[in-house]
Structure formats: C-alpha cells, structure tokens
C-alpha positions as CSV (number, residue, x, y, z in Angstrom):
1,X,85.7,82.3,125.1
2,X,87.7,80.7,121.8
3,X,86.6,81.7,118.5
4,X,85.3,79.3,115.8
5,X,86.6,79.9,112.5
6,X,83.4,79.7,110.6
7,X,83.5,80.7,106.7
8,X,81.7,84.0,107.7
9,X,83.8,84.6,110.8
10,X,86.9,84.0,108.3
11,X,85.2,86.4,105.5
12,X,84.7,89.2,108.2
13,X,88.6,89.4,108.2
14,X,88.0,91.0,104.9
15,X,89.6,90.7,101.5
16,X,92.9,92.4,101.9
17,X,93.9,90.2,105.1
18,X,93.0,87.1,103.4
19,X,94.9,88.1,100.7
20,X,98.4,88.6,102.6
21,X,97.2,85.4,104.5
22,X,96.7,83.0,101.5
23,X,100.2,84.7,99.9
24,X,102.0,83.5,102.9
25,X,100.5,80.3,102.4
26,X,102.4,80.1,99.6
27,X,101.9,77.4,96.8
28,X,102.1,73.8,98.4
29,X,99.4,71.5,97.8
30,X,99.1,70.2,101.2
31,X,100.3,73.7,103.0
32,X,97.9,75.3,105.4
33,X,97.4,78.2,107.8
34,X,96.0,78.0,111.4
35,X,94.4,80.9,112.8
36,X,94.6,82.2,116.5
37,X,91.4,81.5,118.7
38,X,91.7,84.0,121.0
39,X,90.8,88.0,120.8
40,X,88.0,89.4,119.1
41,X,88.9,87.9,115.5
42,X,89.6,90.8,113.8
43,X,93.6,90.4,113.2
44,X,94.3,86.9,114.3
45,X,98.0,85.8,114.8
46,X,98.6,82.8,112.5
47,X,100.6,79.7,111.9
48,X,101.6,78.9,108.2
49,X,102.2,74.9,107.8
50,X,104.0,74.6,104.5
51,X,104.5,71.5,102.9
52,X,106.4,71.6,99.8
53,X,107.9,69.0,97.2
54,X,111.4,70.1,96.0
55,X,113.3,67.7,93.9
56,X,111.3,64.9,95.3
57,X,112.3,65.5,98.8
58,X,109.0,66.6,100.9
59,X,109.9,69.7,102.9
60,X,107.7,70.8,106.1
61,X,108.3,74.3,107.6
62,X,106.2,76.5,110.0
63,X,105.9,80.1,110.1
64,X,103.9,82.3,112.9
65,X,102.5,85.8,111.8
66,X,101.4,88.8,113.6
67,X,97.9,89.4,112.7
68,X,98.3,93.1,112.9
69,X,101.6,93.4,110.8
70,X,101.9,90.4,109.1
71,X,105.3,90.2,110.1
72,X,106.8,86.8,111.3
73,X,106.9,86.4,115.0
74,X,109.0,83.9,116.7
75,X,107.7,80.5,118.1
76,X,109.7,80.9,121.0
77,X,107.8,83.8,122.2
78,X,106.2,83.3,125.6
79,X,103.1,85.0,124.4
80,X,102.6,82.2,121.5
81,X,100.9,78.9,122.2
82,X,99.9,76.4,119.7
83,X,97.4,75.2,121.7
84,X,95.2,78.5,120.6
85,X,95.1,77.6,117.0
86,X,92.5,76.6,114.7
87,X,92.0,73.7,112.7
88,X,94.5,74.0,109.7
89,X,92.6,75.4,106.5
90,X,93.8,75.2,102.8
91,X,94.7,78.5,100.8
92,X,91.8,76.9,98.4
93,X,89.3,76.9,101.0
94,X,90.3,80.5,101.8
95,X,90.4,81.6,98.1
96,X,86.7,80.0,97.8
97,X,85.9,82.3,100.6
98,X,87.5,85.2,99.4
99,X,85.8,84.9,95.7
100,X,82.5,85.3,97.9
101,X,83.0,88.5,99.0
C-alpha cells in the first residue's frame, strides 16, 4: 500500500532526516522534494526538484537520493519509478514540521 505523506507521517521521519532533506532542497524558492511512497515510510528515497534563478536564467535540476544513506542515486536505476513519488513539498513546509518536533 502506498504511503500518504501527512504532516504527522513526515514528522515521524525525525529531525535529523528532515534537516538532511531540507539541506538537499537548497535555497531555490520554487525548489521541492517528493518522497517515495513505497516501503514502511522510515527511510524513503526522495527526489529533489531544484528551480534556481541564476543571473536571470531559470535553471531546473532533478536529483534522486537514497533514503538511508542520503547519497545521490541514478534516475537510470531500474528500481527507480517516479510514479512512486508523493506530491511536492517545499522546504518551508518541511521546516514548519521540523519546528513542531
């Protein structure tokens, strides 16, 4: 069954994990993260969608991370399927959850 990432479910990841994910999102105002919806919800893989304005150019990049090691993962990996990702969450949204812990 797919995980529904409610604020409580996100909070259950813990402050250390949330801090790491927020740092991976970076400083782009429109940058987001999508959490994996498979597994037990303890260490989900995640995709960071960075949208940055650099010298007037809008730059978009996507990074995939392993939920246990937080190391970058290849989107070409046969185990990755972006259909198994949550809705996008902003760093501000995650920070609000983090502050509630």
